[in-house]
C-alpha positions in Angstrom: 32.5 -60.9 -38.7 33.2 -63.7 -41.2 35.9 -66.3 -41.6 37.1 -67.9 -44.9 37.2 -71.6 -44.7 38.4 -74.0 -47.4 35.8 -76.6 -48.3 37.9 -79.9 -48.7 35.4 -81.5 -51.1 35.1 -78.6 -53.6 38.4 -76.8 -53.0 36.7 -73.5 -52.8 36.6 -70.8 -50.1 33.4 -70.5 -48.2 32.4 -67.7 -45.9 31.1 -68.6 -42.5 30.1 -66.4 -39.6 32.8 -66.2 -37.0 31.6 -67.0 -33.5 31.3 -63.9 -31.3 33.3 -63.9 -28.1 30.3 -62.6 -26.2 27.7 -64.9 -27.8 25.2 -64.7 -30.6 22.4 -62.6 -29.1 21.3 -59.1 -29.9 23.3 -57.9 -26.8 26.5 -59.2 -28.4 26.0 -57.0 -31.4 25.8 -54.0 -29.2 28.9 -54.8 -27.0 31.3 -51.9 -26.8 34.7 -53.2 -28.1 35.8 -49.6 -29.0 36.3 -48.4 -25.5 38.7 -51.4 -24.9 40.7 -50.5 -28.0 40.8 -46.9 -26.8 42.0 -48.0 -23.4 44.7 -50.1 -25.0 45.7 -47.2 -27.2 45.7 -44.8 -24.2 48.0 -47.2 -22.3 50.4 -47.5 -25.2 50.4 -43.7 -25.6 51.2 -43.3 -21.9 54.0 -45.8 -22.1 55.4 -44.0 -25.1 55.2 -40.7 -23.3 57.1 -42.1 -20.3 59.8 -43.4 -22.7 60.1 -40.1 -24.4 60.2 -38.3 -21.0 63.0 -40.6 -19.9 64.9 -40.1 -23.2 64.5 -36.3 -22.8 65.8 -36.5 -19.2 68.8 -38.5 -20.3 69.6 -36.1 -23.1 69.3 -33.2 -20.8 71.7 -34.8 -18.3 74.2 -35.6 -21.1 74.0 -32.0 -22.3 74.7 -30.6 -18.8 77.7 -33.0 -18.4 78.9 -31.9 -21.8 78.6 -28.2 -20.8 80.5 -28.8 -17.6 83.2 -30.7 -19.5 83.6 -27.9 -22.0 83.9 -25.3 -19.3 86.5 -27.4 -17.5 88.4 -27.9 -20.7 88.2 -24.2 -21.5 89.6 -23.3 -18.1 92.4 -25.9 -18.5 93.3 -24.5 -22.0 93.4 -21.0 -20.6 95.7 -22.1 -17.8 98.0 -24.0 -20.2 98.2 -20.9 -22.5 99.1 -18.7 -19.6 101.7 -21.2 -18.5 103.2 -21.4 -22.0 103.3 -17.6 -22.4 104.8 -16.8 -18.9 107.4 -19.6 -18.8 109.9 -17.8 -21.1 109.4 -14.5 -19.3 110.9 -16.1 -16.1 114.3 -15.8 -17.6 113.8 -12.0 -18.1 112.6 -11.8 -14.5 115.8 -13.6 -13.4 117.9 -11.1 -15.3 116.1 -8.2 -13.6 116.8 -9.8 -10.2 120.5 -10.2 -11.0 120.6 -6.5 -12.1 119.0 -5.5 -8.7 121.7 -7.5 -6.8 124.4 -5.4 -8.4 122.9 -1.9 -8.0 119.5 -0.3 -7.6 117.5 0.0 -10.8 117.0 3.6 -12.2 115.1 5.5 -14.8 113.3 3.8 -17.6 114.8 0.3 -16.9 113.3 0.5 -13.3 109.9 1.5 -14.6 109.9 -1.2 -17.3 111.0 -3.9 -14.8 108.3 -2.8 -12.3 105.6 -2.8 -15.0 106.6 -6.3 -16.2 106.5 -7.6 -12.7 103.0 -6.1 -12.2 101.7 -7.6 -15.5 102.9 -11.1 -14.8 101.6 -10.9 -11.2 98.2 -9.9 -12.6 98.3 -13.0 -14.8 98.8 -15.1 -11.7 102.6 -15.7 -11.7 103.8 -15.7 -8.1 107.4 -15.6 -7.0 108.5 -17.8 -4.1 111.7 -19.0 -2.4 113.3 -17.0 0.3 116.4 -17.5 2.5 115.2 -19.2 5.7 112.3 -21.1 4.1 112.0 -24.7 5.2 113.2 -27.0 2.4 110.2 -28.6 0.5 111.2 -30.9 -2.3 107.9 -30.2 -4.1 108.8 -26.6 -4.6 112.5 -26.4 -4.1 115.4 -27.9 -6.1 118.5 -28.4 -3.9 121.6 -27.6 -5.9 123.9 -28.3 -3.1 124.1 -29.2 0.6 126.4 -26.8 2.4 126.6 -28.5 5.9 124.9 -27.9 9.2 123.7 -24.9 11.1 122.9 -24.7 14.8 120.3 -22.0 14.2 118.0 -24.1 12.1 115.6 -26.9 13.3 114.8 -28.4 9.9 116.5 -28.6 6.6 116.5 -25.0 5.5 117.2 -22.9 2.4 120.4 -21.0 3.1 121.0 -19.4 -0.3 118.5 -18.9 -3.1 120.3 -19.1 -6.5 117.1 -18.6 -8.5 113.6 -17.8 -7.3 110.8 -20.2 -8.0 107.5 -19.3 -9.7 104.0 -20.7 -9.5 100.7 -20.1 -11.3 98.0 -21.1 -8.8 99.1 -24.4 -7.3 101.1 -25.3 -10.4 104.9 -24.9 -10.1 106.3 -23.3 -13.2 109.9 -23.5 -11.9 111.1 -24.8 -8.6 113.3 -22.4 -6.6 116.9 -23.4 -6.9 118.5 -23.3 -3.5 121.5 -24.3 -1.3 120.4 -26.0 1.9 121.7 -26.6 5.4 120.7 -29.3 7.9 120.2 -28.7 11.7 123.2 -29.5 13.9 
């Protein structure tokens, strides 16, 4: 190995032998510097491998989280679409209920009404709100308070003006009721 030194008197570069870190003997010329370089290179390669492995694990975790988020959003979109499609049909179901109150359904109208009720039930629309149910402000809308009743122990639905509907745990429309309090 040589070093370039500047000769201050002549202003020219001169080559001089660089001192060997192991000394100047014949053994120094045969010293194995290559294995040390290979060891350093191996250590760097291992470190890069660990970094790449961690990067890959992070990317895999991000991808799994993304898949879960997409599935959750897809389910939410499906529920919202079902809700939006079934909400206007509730008025048709109310009309069918009012028709049943006046007289029994017959013929084609009866078959159509029953088929519509089966279809919406298959999509998850559930009717609720019966006379005698305990009043629950989360699922009932009290239209009026009609006094007290000795036969009830808690505030109770005495008259159901319109049935309520749910899809799963989500209330589409609260049951509209008239309530009585215990005496």
